[in-house]
C-alpha positions, 0 to 999 in steps of 0.5 A: 718931560712930564711933571711925574717923570720930573718928580721921579728923576728929582727923587732918584738924584736925591737918593744919591745923598749919603750913598756909598760908591766905589769908583774904579778906573782910568784917571787923567788930568784934564787941562783946559787952556781958554783964550781968544784968536784974532790973528793968523800966525806969520810962521804957519797958516795956524791961529794964535791963541791969546791965553786968558785962563787955564783950568785943571780938573780930574777927568776920566774916572775922576769925572765920574767921581766929581759927578757922584761927589756933586750928587752928594755920594760918599766915594772911595775911589781907586785908580793909578797915577805916575810919579810926576806933577800931573800924578801929584796934582790928581792925588791933591785934587782927588783927596780935597773933598771930605766925601772922597776916600781916594787911593791912587796908586803911585807908579813912578815909571809911567806917565800920568795921562794929561789931556790939554785942550786949547779953546778959543771962545766955544770952539776947541782948536787942538788937544795934546795928550801925554800918556802911557797906554801899555796894559797894566802888569799882573803885579800892579793889577794885584795891588789894585784889586787888593784895594777893591776887594778891601773896600768891598769886603766892608760893605755893610749887609743891607739884610743884617739887623745890626745897629747902624754904623753911626751909632755903633761903638765899634764902627769908628775903630773899624773904619780907621783900620780899613782906611790905614790898611787901604792907605798903606797898600796905596803908598807901598805900589811903585810897580810899572804898568797902566790900569786898563781902560774902563770905569766901574762904579758900584755900591761900596 
C-alpha cells in the first residue's frame, strides 16, 4: 500500500469518529475457552484440554457493534435475545459503553445463540453451539421494525439549515423522549421468534 493510499485509509477511518450508526442483526455470545493439551484421554482418542482462560464477548452483529465502537462511532443497536443467562449477559455487554444505545428485545421463549470455542495454543479444537434457528414471527418482526423506524425517523437531515443538535435547547428533551419510547418498546417485547440472519448497518 502506497503512502497516499494509507493516508486516504486513515482519513476514512477518522471520519467514523462521532458518526451515528444504526446496527441491526443477529447477536450472539461468543465464548472462548483457552488452554493447553499435553495428553490424550484414556476414555476416547481425543485430546484433553487443560483450561487456563475463558472470555465472553458479543458476536455476530455484536462484533460489528464492537468494531464501530472501536472506530469511535455512536451506535444504536437493535436485536433479539432470549430470556436466559446468555441473553442477560449480552444486554449487559452491549450497554456497557456510553457510545452505544442498545435495544435488545427479550423473547423469553427462545434460546440466545451461544457459540463456545475450545482453543489450544493457536488451534481451535471444537465449537459447540446453542441456538434457536426458527425464523422470526410476524409479531416479533413488527416490534423489531418499530424500533428501527423510530431510530431512522430521528436522523437529522443533512440538508437542513437547523442549528446543530449540541447547541439546540430542544435537542435534549427530544433525545430523551426517543430513548424512553424505544426502551419501553424493547422492554415490552416477550414474544417468541428468532431474528432472521443478516446484518444491516446504516447512518442513524
